[in-house]
C-alpha positions in Angstrom: 13.8 22.9 -13.8 10.6 22.5 -15.6 8.6 19.3 -14.8 5.5 18.1 -16.7 3.1 15.2 -16.8 0.9 14.0 -13.9 2.9 11.2 -12.4 6.3 13.1 -12.1 4.7 16.2 -10.8 2.5 14.4 -8.3 5.8 12.5 -7.1 7.5 16.0 -6.7 4.6 17.5 -4.6 4.5 14.4 -2.4 8.3 14.2 -1.8 9.6 17.8 -1.9 6.8 20.3 -2.0 9.1 23.1 -0.6 11.2 23.0 -3.6 8.4 23.7 -6.0 7.9 27.3 -7.0 4.5 26.8 -8.7 2.3 24.2 -10.4 0.4 25.3 -13.7 -2.7 23.4 -14.5 -4.7 23.5 -17.7 -7.8 25.7 -17.1 -9.6 24.1 -20.0 -9.4 20.4 -18.6 -12.1 18.9 -16.2 -10.1 15.9 -15.1 -10.4 14.1 -11.7 -6.7 13.5 -11.5 -5.9 17.2 -12.1 -8.5 18.1 -9.3 -6.8 15.6 -7.0 -3.4 17.1 -7.9 -4.6 20.5 -7.2 -6.2 19.5 -3.9 -2.7 17.9 -2.9 -0.9 21.0 -4.0 -3.0 23.3 -1.8 -2.7 20.7 1.1 1.0 20.9 0.9 1.1 24.7 0.5 2.4 24.6 -3.2 1.2 27.7 -5.2 -1.3 26.6 -8.0 -1.8 28.7 -11.2 -4.1 28.1 -14.2 -3.5 28.7 -17.8 -4.7 27.8 -21.3 -3.3 25.1 -23.4 -1.1 27.3 -25.4 0.5 28.6 -22.3 1.2 25.1 -20.9 2.7 24.0 -24.4 5.0 26.9 -24.4 6.0 26.5 -20.7 6.6 22.7 -21.1 8.2 23.0 -24.4 5.8 20.6 -26.1 2.3 19.3 -26.1 3.0 16.0 -24.0 2.4 17.6 -20.7 -1.0 16.0 -19.7 -2.3 19.3 -18.6 0.2 19.9 -15.8 3.6 21.8 -15.7 5.7 22.6 -12.5 8.8 24.7 -11.9 11.0 23.3 -9.2 14.7 23.3 -8.1 16.9 20.8 -9.8 16.9 17.6 -7.9 19.7 17.8 -5.5 22.5 15.2 -5.6 23.7 13.5 -2.4 27.4 13.9 -1.5 30.0 11.2 -2.3 30.4 10.4 1.5 26.8 9.5 1.8 27.1 6.6 -0.7 28.9 4.6 2.1 25.7 4.8 4.4 23.3 2.1 5.1 23.1 -1.3 6.9 26.4 -3.0 6.3 25.8 -6.3 4.3 22.7 -4.9 2.6 24.0 -1.9 0.6 23.5 -1.9 -3.1 24.7 0.7 -5.6 24.4 1.1 -9.5 27.4 3.0 -10.6 26.9 4.5 -14.1 30.1 5.4 -16.1 29.2 7.9 -18.7 25.4 7.3 -19.3 24.5 10.4 -21.4 21.0 9.5 -22.6 18.3 11.0 -20.4 15.9 8.1 -21.2 18.5 5.5 -20.3 19.3 7.3 -16.9 15.6 7.6 -16.1 15.0 4.0 -16.9 18.0 2.9 -14.9 16.6 5.1 -11.8 13.4 3.2 -12.2 15.2 0.1 -11.9 17.1 1.3 -8.8 13.9 2.2 -7.1 12.5 -1.3 -7.7 15.6 -2.9 -6.2 16.3 -0.5 -3.5 19.6 0.7 -4.8 21.2 4.1 -5.0 22.7 5.4 -8.1 26.2 6.9 -8.6 27.0 9.2 -11.3 30.4 11.0 -12.1 30.5 14.7 -12.4 31.6 14.6 -16.0 30.1 12.9 -18.8 26.7 11.9 -17.3 23.2 13.2 -18.2 21.9 15.8 -15.7 18.7 15.1 -13.7 16.2 16.8 -15.9 12.6 16.8 -16.9 13.3 14.1 -19.6 15.0 11.9 -17.0 12.1 12.5 -14.5 9.6 11.4 -17.3 11.4 8.3 -18.4 11.9 7.3 -14.7 8.2 7.5 -13.9 8.7 9.7 -11.0 11.5 7.4 -9.5 14.0 10.4 -9.8 12.2 11.7 -6.6 12.7 8.7 -4.5 16.1 7.1 -5.6 19.3 8.5 -3.8 21.6 9.9 -6.5 25.4 10.4 -5.6 27.6 12.6 -7.5 31.4 11.9 -7.4 34.4 13.5 -8.9 36.9 10.7 -9.8 35.0 7.5 -10.4 38.1 5.3 -10.3 39.0 6.7 -6.9 35.5 6.4 -5.6 35.6 2.6 -6.4 38.8 2.2 -4.4 37.0 3.9 -1.6 34.0 1.6 -1.9 36.2 -1.4 -1.5 37.8 0.0 1.5 34.3 0.4 2.9 33.6 -3.4 2.4 31.8 -3.3 -1.1 32.4 -5.8 -3.8 32.8 -3.9 -7.2 31.4 -5.9 -10.1 31.6 -4.5 -13.5 29.3 -5.6 -16.5 31.6 -6.3 -19.5 31.3 -8.7 -22.3 34.8 -10.2 -21.3 33.7 -11.1 -17.9 32.5 -14.4 -16.3 28.8 -15.3 -16.8 26.9 -13.1 -14.2 24.8 -16.1 -12.8 28.0 -17.6 -11.6 29.2 -14.6 -9.8 28.5 -13.9 -6.1 26.3 -10.9 -5.8 25.4 -11.0 -2.1 26.6 -8.6 0.6 27.6 -4.9 0.0 27.7 -4.6 -3.8 28.3 -2.0 -6.4 27.4 -2.9 -9.9 29.4 -0.8 -12.5 27.7 -0.3 -15.9 29.4 1.7 -18.9 27.7 4.3 -21.0 26.3 4.0 -24.4 28.6 2.7 -27.1 32.0 2.8 -25.5 31.2 0.8 -22.2 33.1 1.3 -19.1 36.4 3.3 -19.4 39.8 1.4 -19.1 40.6 2.8 -15.6 37.1 2.2 -14.2 37.2 -1.3 -15.6 40.6 -2.1 -13.9 39.2 -0.7 -10.6 36.5 -3.5 -10.4 37.0 -6.6 -8.3 35.6 -8.7 -11.0 33.9 -8.5 -14.4 30.7 -10.3 -15.2 28.6 -10.6 -18.4 24.9 -11.3 -19.2 24.7 -14.5 -21.4 23.6 -13.3 -24.9 22.1 -16.2 -27.0 21.1 -14.3 -29.9 23.1 -12.1 -32.5 23.2 -8.9 -30.4 26.3 -8.3 -28.5 24.9 -6.4 -25.6 21.7 -4.9 -24.2 20.7 -1.3 -23.4 22.2 -0.2 -20.1 19.0 0.2 -18.2 18.1 -3.4 -19.5 21.4 -4.7 -18.3 21.1 -2.9 -14.9 17.6 -4.5 -14.4 18.8 -8.1 -15.1 22.1 -7.8 -12.9 20.3 -5.9 -10.1 17.4 -8.5 -9.9 19.9 -11.3 -10.0 21.5 -9.8 -6.9 18.1 -9.5 -5.3 17.4 -13.1 -6.1 20.6 -14.2 -4.6 20.1 -12.1 -1.5 16.8 -13.5 -0.9 18.0 -17.1 -0.8 18.3 -18.8 2.7 21.9 -18.9 3.9 23.6 -22.2 3.9 24.3 -23.5 7.4 
């Protein structure tokens, strides 16, 4: 996997230096951030190379690399079983049913990092963890636990057996702000265009919708994830009634 731009590469160097084959820096730039990154690479034992601008453009597949390109192992997925770990009553998952746009996936990973949630992706129909995902996540892909599951409907049933409430975001559901989002929770969001598949929708305990006051019928998946996940955070932060 090729990774570019300062923030994503710095996150990778900090979180998984052993998986980085090399970091390529622009030899023509005299930038303090590049010097700091080179120092951190050498401290972590990461191989550093230097090349001219054309070499970096060719390696990164474009010019938006900010003078740094790295080659590293594809971000490893967590096993399905690991999704059930965590402190009971505090577990939070964002389950994405067929999100195929790398920018949407990256932005949702950024939301997950902000709310302390894991992300669940089905093996089929999801965007892979790529350079584009890493860039749009602002490096959050390096911090968020991402779980890969085979059969998503069966996984939702297992979540319920493990004590999770499974809430699907769907225009036909109850208004989200009237839904209890405390305790162990999995928020299910459908992919671009088609939304949740029928069997996945039927596997939810309850459907909830975000109130739409304008003419648009729905929000971008990452925006919807942010609204729903932060409502869950808000509810969890309220003092419990005696």
